[in-house]
C-alpha positions as CSV (number, residue, x, y, z in Angstrom):
1,M,28.4,-17.1,55.6
2,R,28.9,-17.5,51.9
3,V,26.2,-18.3,49.4
4,E,27.4,-19.4,45.9
5,I,24.9,-19.3,43.0
6,W,25.6,-21.2,39.8
7,S,23.5,-19.7,37.0
8,D,23.4,-18.8,33.4
9,I,22.2,-15.5,31.9
10,A,20.2,-17.5,29.3
11,C,18.3,-19.3,32.1
12,P,14.9,-17.7,32.9
13,W,14.5,-19.7,36.1
14,C,17.9,-18.2,37.3
15,Y,16.4,-14.8,36.8
16,V,13.3,-15.7,38.8
17,G,15.3,-17.7,41.4
18,K,17.6,-14.8,42.1
19,A,14.7,-12.6,42.9
20,R,13.2,-15.2,45.2
21,F,16.5,-15.7,47.0
22,E,17.0,-12.0,47.4
23,K,13.5,-11.7,48.9
24,A,14.5,-14.3,51.6
25,L,17.9,-12.7,52.1
26,A,16.4,-9.2,52.6
27,A,14.4,-10.5,55.5
28,F,17.2,-12.6,57.0
29,P,18.4,-11.2,60.3
30,H,22.1,-11.8,59.5
31,R,21.9,-10.6,55.8
32,D,24.8,-8.2,56.3
33,E,27.0,-11.1,57.2
34,V,26.1,-13.1,54.1
35,E,28.5,-12.9,51.1
36,V,26.9,-13.8,47.7
37,V,29.1,-15.0,44.9
38,H,27.8,-15.8,41.4
39,R,29.4,-18.8,39.7
40,S,29.4,-19.7,36.0
41,F,27.3,-22.4,34.3
42,E,26.5,-22.5,30.6
43,L,23.3,-24.2,29.5
44,D,24.5,-24.3,25.9
45,P,28.3,-24.4,26.0
46,D,28.8,-25.8,22.6
47,R,26.8,-23.1,20.8
48,A,29.1,-20.9,18.6
49,K,29.4,-17.2,19.5
50,G,27.6,-16.0,16.4
51,D,24.9,-18.7,16.5
52,V,21.8,-16.8,17.6
53,Q,18.2,-18.0,17.2
54,P,14.8,-17.1,18.5
55,V,14.0,-18.7,21.9
56,I,10.9,-20.4,20.6
57,T,12.9,-22.0,17.8
58,M,15.6,-23.2,20.3
59,L,13.0,-24.7,22.6
60,T,11.3,-26.6,19.8
61,R,14.5,-28.0,18.5
62,K,16.2,-28.8,21.8
63,Y,13.2,-30.3,23.6
64,G,11.0,-31.5,20.7
65,M,8.0,-29.5,21.7
66,S,5.6,-27.7,19.5
67,E,5.7,-23.9,19.1
68,A,2.5,-23.7,21.0
69,Q,4.0,-25.6,23.9
70,A,7.1,-23.5,23.8
71,Q,5.1,-20.3,23.8
72,A,2.9,-21.5,26.7
73,G,6.1,-22.2,28.7
74,E,7.3,-18.6,28.0
75,D,3.9,-17.2,29.0
76,N,4.1,-19.2,32.3
77,L,7.6,-17.9,32.9
78,G,6.3,-14.3,32.3
79,A,3.7,-14.9,35.0
80,Q,6.2,-16.3,37.4
81,A,8.5,-13.3,36.8
82,A,5.7,-10.8,37.2
83,A,4.8,-12.3,40.6
84,E,8.4,-11.5,41.7
85,G,8.1,-7.9,40.4
86,L,10.2,-8.7,37.3
87,D,9.7,-7.6,33.7
88,Y,9.8,-10.5,31.2
89,R,9.2,-10.4,27.5
90,T,7.4,-13.5,26.4
91,R,7.7,-12.7,22.7
92,D,10.6,-12.2,20.3
93,R,13.5,-13.0,22.7
94,D,16.6,-14.7,21.3
95,H,19.1,-17.2,22.5
96,G,22.9,-17.4,22.1
97,N,26.3,-18.2,23.6
98,T,26.9,-16.6,27.1
99,F,30.6,-17.4,27.6
100,D,31.8,-13.8,27.2
101,M,29.2,-12.6,29.7
102,H,30.5,-15.2,32.2
103,R,34.1,-14.0,31.6
104,L,33.0,-10.4,32.3
105,L,31.2,-11.5,35.5
106,H,34.6,-12.8,36.8
107,L,36.1,-9.4,36.0
108,A,33.2,-7.8,37.9
109,E,33.8,-10.0,40.9
110,E,37.3,-8.7,41.2
111,H,35.9,-5.1,41.4
112,G,33.0,-5.8,43.7
113,R,30.4,-5.2,40.9
114,Q,29.3,-8.8,40.1
115,D,25.8,-8.6,41.4
116,Q,25.2,-5.3,39.5
117,L,26.5,-6.8,36.3
118,I,24.6,-10.1,36.4
119,Q,21.4,-8.1,37.1
120,A,22.1,-5.9,34.2
121,F,22.6,-8.9,32.0
122,Y,19.4,-10.6,33.2
123,R,17.3,-7.4,32.7
124,A,18.8,-6.9,29.2
125,N,18.2,-10.5,28.2
126,F,14.7,-11.0,29.6
127,A,13.1,-7.6,29.8
128,E,14.6,-5.3,27.2
129,E,14.0,-5.2,23.4
130,R,17.6,-4.9,22.4
131,S,19.4,-8.2,22.2
132,V,22.5,-9.1,24.2
133,F,23.5,-11.5,21.5
134,T,23.2,-9.8,18.1
135,E,24.9,-6.5,18.7
136,G,28.4,-7.9,19.3
137,D,30.7,-6.7,22.0
138,E,29.4,-3.2,22.1
139,R,26.2,-4.2,23.8
140,L,28.2,-6.0,26.5
141,V,30.5,-3.1,26.9
142,E,27.5,-0.8,27.4
143,L,25.9,-3.0,30.0
144,A,29.2,-3.6,31.9
145,V,30.1,0.1,32.0
146,G,26.5,0.8,33.2
147,A,27.1,-1.6,36.0
148,G,30.2,0.3,37.1
149,L,33.1,-1.4,35.4
150,D,35.9,0.4,33.6
151,E,35.4,0.5,29.8
152,G,39.0,-0.2,29.0
153,A,39.1,-3.2,31.3
154,V,35.9,-4.6,29.8
155,R,37.2,-4.1,26.2
156,A,40.5,-5.8,27.2
157,V,38.7,-8.9,28.4
158,L,36.5,-9.1,25.4
159,A,39.5,-8.7,23.1
160,D,41.3,-11.6,24.8
161,P,39.4,-14.9,24.5
162,D,41.6,-16.4,27.2
163,A,40.8,-13.8,29.8
164,Y,39.0,-15.5,32.7
165,A,38.2,-18.4,30.5
166,D,39.9,-20.8,33.0
167,A,37.8,-19.3,35.8
168,V,34.6,-20.0,33.9
169,R,35.6,-23.5,33.2
170,A,36.7,-24.0,36.8
171,D,33.3,-23.0,38.0
172,E,31.6,-25.4,35.6
173,R,33.8,-28.3,36.7
174,E,33.1,-27.5,40.3
175,A,29.4,-27.5,39.6
176,A,29.7,-31.0,38.2
177,Q,31.7,-32.1,41.3
178,L,28.9,-30.7,43.5
179,G,26.3,-32.7,41.6
180,A,24.7,-29.6,39.9
181,N,23.3,-30.7,36.5
182,G,21.0,-27.8,36.2
183,V,20.6,-24.2,37.4
184,P,20.0,-22.2,39.4
185,F,22.0,-24.0,42.1
186,F,22.6,-22.4,45.4
187,V,25.3,-23.6,47.8
188,L,25.3,-22.3,51.4
189,D,28.6,-22.5,53.2
190,R,29.5,-25.6,51.2
191,A,27.1,-27.4,53.6
192,Y,23.6,-27.0,52.1
193,G,22.4,-27.0,48.5
194,V,19.2,-25.6,47.0
195,S,18.3,-26.6,43.4
196,G,16.0,-24.6,41.3
197,A,14.0,-21.4,41.6
198,Q,12.4,-22.4,44.9
199,P,9.9,-20.3,46.8
200,A,11.4,-17.6,49.0
201,E,10.3,-19.7,52.1
202,V,12.6,-22.5,51.1
203,F,15.5,-20.1,50.9
204,T,14.6,-18.7,54.3
205,Q,14.7,-22.2,55.7
206,A,18.1,-22.9,54.1
207,L,19.6,-19.6,55.3
208,T,18.4,-20.2,58.8
209,R,19.6,-23.8,58.9
210,A,23.0,-23.0,57.4
211,W,23.5,-20.1,59.8
212,G,22.6,-22.2,62.8
213,D,24.7,-25.1,61.8
214,R,27.9,-23.2,61.5
215,S,30.6,-24.9,63.5
216,P,32.1,-22.8,66.3
217,L,35.9,-22.5,66.2
218,R,37.6,-25.0,68.5
219,L,41.0,-24.0,70.0
220,V,43.8,-26.5,70.2
221,G,46.2,-26.1,73.1
222,G,44.1,-23.6,75.0
223,G,43.8,-19.8,74.6
224,D,45.6,-18.4,77.6
225,T,49.1,-18.0,76.2
226,E,50.8,-14.8,75.0
227,A,49.2,-13.1,72.0
228,C,48.9,-9.7,70.4
229,G,45.5,-8.0,70.5
230,P,43.9,-4.8,69.2
231,D,45.8,-2.8,71.8
232,G,49.1,-4.1,70.8
233,C,51.4,-6.8,72.3
234,A,52.2,-7.2,75.9
235,V,55.9,-6.8,76.6
236,P,57.4,-9.6,78.7
237,Q,58.7,-8.3,82.0
238,N,62.0,-9.5,83.4
239,H,61.9,-10.4,87.1
């Protein structure tokens, strides 16, 4: 079974939702048969790469809330994260464009390191003092190499603005087609969707239902004709 997760590194609920989903997945009896793929979604796609501002400033301008309201929201997110065993800095975080991180996540998917990289990005953005936005490409290179990617390959992607750009945009178009106008958005076997950072119990229910509703393969024309198997192919005998 495949679970696709649309998310953005700048999304705190994606950070929390991933932990809740993984809690459910860890207890799922068929967890070893579940493939998890992370898909791209930008909350702020029109922000220029060098346009970085404090999270509180971004929240007050984007949503029209007061600084006190914005800070209260961050404090609430910190409590939600702590309940899932996650570190979360409720003060002095910043916000910027995440497109290059999404491009690197597509590179990581090709090398089987996608989950390690997205977790590294989340941890760096939400828990560590150093910014993922203000240090340029070097910070992203450091995180990607730490997640197991080849430094040369990472630098090549960052040097070429077209590398994996189409893959990111394709993910975002697909999200729109699936009706996802916010993240995190979880799609299980293209049959069930879960929107938001739901409690682990909701993910458990979704995994169980999606697994149980998988359609068994139906053979057309019967299955008793000649075929090759693990032991080879039967050789027709002349009579």
